[in-house]
C-alpha positions as CSV (number, residue, x, y, z in Angstrom):
1,X,7.7,-19.4,7.2
2,X,4.5,-21.2,8.4
3,X,2.6,-20.2,11.7
4,X,-0.2,-22.2,13.5
5,X,-1.1,-19.5,15.9
6,X,-5.0,-19.4,15.3
7,X,-5.1,-16.3,17.8
8,X,-2.8,-14.6,15.6
9,X,-5.1,-15.4,12.3
10,X,-8.0,-14.2,14.3
11,X,-7.2,-11.4,14.6
12,X,-6.1,-10.9,10.7
13,X,-9.3,-11.6,9.6
14,X,-10.7,-9.6,12.4
15,X,-8.8,-6.1,11.5
16,X,-9.5,-5.8,7.8
17,X,-12.4,-3.7,6.7
18,X,-13.3,-5.6,3.7
19,X,-14.8,-8.2,6.4
20,X,-16.4,-5.9,8.9
21,X,-19.8,-6.8,7.5
22,X,-19.3,-10.6,8.0
23,X,-20.9,-12.4,10.9
24,X,-18.5,-13.7,13.7
25,X,-19.3,-17.2,12.5
26,X,-18.2,-16.0,9.1
27,X,-15.1,-14.4,10.1
28,X,-14.0,-17.7,12.3
29,X,-14.8,-20.2,9.4
30,X,-12.5,-17.7,7.5
31,X,-9.7,-17.8,9.8
32,X,-9.7,-21.7,10.0
33,X,-8.9,-21.7,6.2
34,X,-6.8,-18.9,6.4
35,X,-2.6,-19.7,6.1
36,X,-0.3,-17.6,8.3
37,X,3.0,-17.1,7.3
38,X,5.8,-14.8,8.5
39,X,8.6,-13.0,6.6
40,X,11.8,-11.4,7.5
41,X,12.7,-7.9,6.3
42,X,13.8,-7.9,2.5
43,X,12.0,-11.2,1.9
44,X,9.7,-11.7,-1.1
45,X,6.1,-12.2,-0.4
46,X,5.6,-13.3,-4.1
47,X,7.5,-12.6,-7.3
48,X,6.5,-11.4,-10.9
49,X,5.7,-14.5,-12.8
50,X,3.9,-16.0,-9.8
51,X,0.2,-17.4,-10.1
52,X,-2.4,-15.3,-8.6
53,X,-4.2,-17.5,-6.0
54,X,-4.3,-15.6,-3.1
55,X,-5.6,-12.5,-1.1
56,X,-2.9,-11.4,1.3
57,X,-3.8,-9.3,4.3
58,X,-1.1,-7.7,6.2
59,X,-1.2,-8.8,9.9
60,X,1.6,-6.9,11.2
61,X,4.3,-5.0,9.3
62,X,4.5,-3.5,6.0
63,X,5.1,-4.3,2.3
64,X,6.2,-2.4,-0.8
65,X,4.5,-3.4,-3.9
66,X,6.9,-3.0,-6.7
67,X,7.9,-3.2,-10.6
68,X,11.0,-3.0,-12.4
69,X,11.9,-1.4,-15.8
70,X,14.1,-3.1,-18.5
71,X,17.0,-1.4,-17.3
72,X,16.5,-2.5,-13.7
73,X,14.9,0.7,-12.4
74,X,12.5,0.4,-9.4
75,X,8.8,2.0,-9.2
76,X,7.1,1.6,-5.9
77,X,3.3,0.9,-7.1
78,X,2.2,1.1,-3.3
79,X,3.0,0.6,0.3
80,X,0.3,-1.2,2.5
81,X,0.3,-1.8,5.9
82,X,-1.9,-3.2,8.8
83,X,-5.3,-4.5,7.4
84,X,-4.9,-3.9,4.3
85,X,-4.6,-6.3,1.2
86,X,-2.8,-6.9,-2.0
87,X,-3.2,-9.7,-4.6
88,X,-6.8,-8.6,-5.2
89,X,-6.0,-9.7,-9.0
90,X,-6.7,-13.6,-7.4
91,X,-10.6,-12.6,-7.4
92,X,-10.9,-11.9,-11.1
93,X,-8.2,-13.5,-13.0
94,X,-6.1,-16.6,-13.4
95,X,-3.4,-14.8,-15.2
96,X,0.3,-14.6,-13.6
97,X,1.2,-11.8,-11.0
98,X,3.4,-8.7,-12.8
99,X,4.7,-6.9,-10.0
100,X,6.9,-7.5,-6.6
101,X,5.9,-7.7,-3.0
102,X,8.9,-7.5,-0.4
103,X,8.7,-6.9,3.5
104,X,9.8,-4.0,4.4
105,X,10.4,-4.9,7.9
106,X,9.4,-8.4,9.7
107,X,5.7,-9.0,8.8
108,X,3.0,-11.3,9.2
109,X,0.2,-12.2,7.0
110,X,-2.6,-13.9,6.2
111,X,-3.5,-15.7,3.1
112,X,-6.7,-16.6,1.7
113,X,-7.4,-18.7,-1.3
114,X,-9.2,-16.4,-4.1
115,X,-11.9,-18.9,-4.9
116,X,-12.7,-18.8,-1.5
117,X,-13.2,-15.1,-0.9
118,X,-15.4,-14.9,-4.5
119,X,-17.8,-17.4,-2.3
120,X,-18.1,-14.7,0.5
121,X,-18.6,-12.1,-2.0
122,X,-21.4,-14.2,-3.6
123,X,-23.0,-14.7,-0.1
124,X,-22.1,-11.0,1.1
125,X,-22.1,-8.7,-1.5
126,X,-20.8,-5.8,0.9
127,X,-17.5,-7.8,0.6
128,X,-17.5,-7.5,-3.0
129,X,-18.1,-3.6,-2.9
130,X,-15.6,-2.5,-0.1
131,X,-13.4,-4.2,-2.4
132,X,-14.3,-2.8,-5.4
133,X,-14.2,0.9,-3.5
134,X,-10.4,0.1,-2.5
135,X,-9.6,-1.0,-6.2
136,X,-11.1,2.3,-7.5
137,X,-8.9,4.3,-5.0
138,X,-5.7,2.4,-6.3
139,X,-6.7,2.9,-9.7
140,X,-7.2,6.8,-9.0
141,X,-3.6,7.0,-7.3
142,X,-2.1,5.2,-10.3
143,X,-3.6,7.2,-13.0
144,X,-2.6,10.4,-11.0
145,X,0.7,8.9,-10.9
146,X,1.0,8.2,-14.3
147,X,-0.4,11.4,-15.3
148,X,2.0,13.6,-12.9
149,X,4.9,11.7,-14.1
150,X,4.1,12.3,-17.6
151,X,2.6,15.9,-17.5
152,X,4.0,17.5,-14.3
153,X,6.8,18.8,-12.5
154,X,8.4,17.2,-9.4
155,X,7.5,20.1,-7.3
156,X,3.9,19.5,-8.7
157,X,4.0,15.8,-7.4
158,X,5.3,16.4,-4.1
159,X,3.4,19.2,-3.5
160,X,0.2,17.2,-4.4
161,X,1.5,14.1,-2.2
162,X,2.0,16.6,0.8
163,X,-1.5,17.7,0.7
164,X,-3.1,14.2,0.3
165,X,-1.5,12.7,3.0
166,X,-1.6,15.3,5.9
167,X,-3.6,15.0,8.7
168,X,-5.3,17.4,10.5
169,X,-2.6,19.3,12.1
170,X,-1.3,19.7,8.5
171,X,1.4,17.0,9.5
172,X,2.9,14.2,7.1
173,X,4.6,11.4,8.7
174,X,6.3,9.2,6.2
175,X,5.2,5.3,6.4
176,X,8.6,4.4,4.6
177,X,12.1,5.5,3.6
178,X,12.9,8.8,1.7
179,X,14.0,6.1,-0.9
180,X,10.9,4.4,-1.2
181,X,8.9,7.6,-1.1
182,X,10.9,9.2,-4.1
183,X,10.4,6.2,-5.8
184,X,6.3,6.2,-5.2
185,X,6.4,10.0,-6.6
186,X,8.4,8.9,-10.0
187,X,11.9,10.5,-8.7
188,X,15.2,9.7,-7.5
189,X,16.2,10.3,-3.5
190,X,18.5,12.8,-4.4
191,X,15.6,15.0,-6.3
192,X,13.3,14.4,-3.3
193,X,16.0,15.7,-0.9
194,X,16.5,18.7,-2.9
195,X,13.0,19.5,-3.5
196,X,12.2,18.9,0.2
197,X,15.1,21.2,1.0
198,X,13.8,24.0,-1.4
199,X,10.0,23.6,0.5
200,X,11.6,24.0,3.6
201,X,13.9,27.4,2.3
202,X,10.9,28.8,1.0
203,X,9.0,28.4,4.4
204,X,6.3,26.0,2.6
205,X,7.5,23.2,5.1
206,X,9.3,22.4,8.1
207,X,11.2,19.2,8.6
208,X,10.3,18.4,12.0
209,X,12.8,14.8,11.3
210,X,13.6,12.8,8.5
211,X,10.0,11.2,8.7
212,X,7.7,14.1,10.0
213,X,6.9,17.2,7.8
214,X,4.9,20.1,8.9
215,X,3.2,21.8,6.2
216,X,3.7,25.5,6.8
217,X,2.0,27.1,3.8
218,X,-1.2,25.1,2.5
219,X,-2.2,27.7,-0.1
220,X,1.1,27.9,-1.5
221,X,1.3,24.2,-1.7
222,X,-2.1,24.4,-3.4
223,X,-1.0,27.2,-5.9
224,X,2.1,24.5,-7.1
225,X,0.0,21.5,-7.3
């Protein structure tokens, strides 16, 4: 669904950290050529096999990036929200996409052609450095996920994630469903529920709500991870 809401497009470009170094006029120029679309929950933003042409920026809502094994098992790669981007390979390659992007809730996005963003990187190298920094973080997360699935227990993966996601009050707020959370950790939802219950029984955590977890024993969780 396309939308000609220029104010929304302007805001979409404005909230993206990678474009902070651009001048006001450059942001307006980007906003004018951005394509704004809205997706209902469950709709695909793109699918594996589609051509890599655009950088997708989340204005409102959430998107999950996922892949499927040959037997249909889903592995969530990441979940992105407001101000974050996907489709970054459009900046570096002309191959087809290998994963799926699905709206987790009603979502609006901006689409910027990869060749357009490349021109801005040439003019403003800071944009390119910020994109590289974000991609480095994503690569590190992927390597940790692969290592966790292949070498470590589900307890290790869960403890590690909780410690990385906690805020200054030692609280973790999940930004998605338990099913998606479990997939991110490479385990079933049933296994995740059992391990959360075990951690709570051991007084390592307290389930405040289904999506809000207080960490009670940081040292013990660190020893697990």
